[in-house]
C-alpha positions as CSV (number, residue, x, y, z in Angstrom):
1,M,29.8,-10.2,-16.0
2,A,32.0,-8.4,-13.5
3,A,30.1,-5.1,-14.1
4,Y,26.8,-7.0,-13.5
5,Q,28.0,-8.4,-10.2
6,K,29.4,-5.0,-9.1
7,A,26.0,-3.3,-9.9
8,Q,24.3,-5.9,-7.6
9,K,26.9,-5.4,-4.9
10,D,26.5,-1.7,-5.0
11,Y,22.7,-1.9,-4.8
12,L,22.3,-0.5,-8.3
13,M,20.3,-3.6,-9.2
14,I,18.4,-5.8,-6.8
15,V,17.7,-9.3,-8.1
16,G,16.9,-12.6,-6.6
17,S,14.2,-14.5,-4.7
18,P,11.5,-12.6,-2.8
19,K,13.4,-13.3,0.4
20,T,16.7,-11.9,-0.9
21,V,15.1,-8.9,-2.6
22,T,13.2,-8.1,0.6
23,E,16.4,-8.2,2.7
24,Q,18.2,-6.0,0.2
25,I,15.4,-3.4,0.1
26,K,15.2,-3.5,3.9
27,T,18.9,-2.4,4.0
28,I,18.1,0.5,1.7
29,L,15.1,1.5,3.9
30,R,17.1,1.2,7.1
31,L,20.1,3.2,5.9
32,L,18.5,5.8,3.6
33,R,15.0,6.0,5.3
34,V,13.3,6.5,2.0
35,S,9.5,6.8,1.9
36,I,9.0,6.3,-1.8
37,L,10.7,3.5,-3.8
38,T,10.5,3.2,-7.6
39,V,10.8,-0.3,-9.0
40,F,11.4,-1.3,-12.5
41,Q,10.4,-4.9,-13.0
42,V,12.1,-7.5,-15.2
43,Q,13.8,-5.8,-18.2
44,G,15.0,-7.4,-21.4
45,T,14.2,-10.6,-23.2
46,V,11.9,-12.2,-20.7
47,S,8.6,-14.0,-21.4
48,N,5.4,-12.2,-20.5
49,D,4.6,-15.1,-18.1
50,D,7.9,-14.7,-16.3
51,R,7.4,-10.9,-16.1
52,K,3.9,-11.3,-14.7
53,N,5.2,-13.9,-12.2
54,S,8.0,-11.5,-11.0
55,M,5.4,-8.7,-10.5
56,R,3.1,-11.1,-8.7
57,L,5.8,-12.3,-6.3
58,F,6.9,-8.7,-5.6
59,A,3.3,-7.6,-4.9
60,Q,2.4,-10.7,-2.8
61,E,5.6,-11.4,-0.9
62,V,8.0,-8.4,-1.0
63,M,5.7,-5.4,-0.6
64,P,3.8,-6.6,2.5
65,A,7.1,-7.3,4.2
66,L,8.4,-3.9,3.3
67,R,5.3,-2.2,4.6
68,E,5.7,-3.9,7.9
69,Y,9.4,-3.0,8.1
70,A,8.7,0.6,7.3
71,K,6.2,0.7,10.2
72,E,8.9,-0.8,12.5
73,L,11.3,2.0,11.3
74,D,8.6,4.6,11.8
75,L,9.0,5.8,8.2
76,P,6.2,8.2,7.4
77,D,3.8,7.5,4.5
78,P,4.3,10.6,2.3
79,F,0.8,10.2,0.9
80,Q,-0.7,10.6,4.4
81,R,1.3,13.7,5.3
82,F,0.3,17.2,4.5
83,P,2.2,20.4,4.1
84,G,2.6,22.0,7.5
85,S,1.8,18.8,9.4
86,V,5.2,18.9,11.0
87,K,5.7,22.0,13.1
88,L,9.1,23.6,12.9
89,Q,10.5,25.5,15.9
90,G,12.3,28.8,15.3
91,G,15.9,29.0,16.4
92,V,16.3,25.2,16.5
93,A,18.5,23.4,14.0
94,R,16.6,20.8,11.9
95,L,17.7,17.2,12.1
96,P,19.7,15.9,9.1
97,V,17.5,14.4,6.5
98,V,19.8,11.4,6.1
99,D,22.6,10.1,8.3
100,R,25.2,8.9,5.8
101,T,27.4,7.3,8.4
102,P,25.8,3.8,8.1
103,L,26.4,3.8,4.4
104,A,30.1,3.0,5.1
105,S,29.0,-0.5,6.2
106,L,28.0,-1.3,2.6
107,K,31.5,-0.6,1.2
108,L,30.0,0.7,-2.0
109,G,32.3,1.1,-4.9
110,A,35.0,-1.1,-3.3
């Protein structure tokens, strides 16, 4: 059970109500600024009805909240960007893709 709880604490698994799942994923979006998120729904010995309910809750409650939050963060939709749509300037250093400094606040692996 300790490994299961550690996996949740370290954001390797996100489980809970739509509200708690939304908040956990918002943390990931804020810190890592990802534009694509892959989700594996309920795994293991779960009834088909429970599995469908989990997917329904995610689609109806979690995803709309995450879309709005992504807009607040000004995260680009990768499916609406095209190669060359961001002009690069010669002789100017690019911004870092990810600022890893805020990750320390999660105390991962502790």
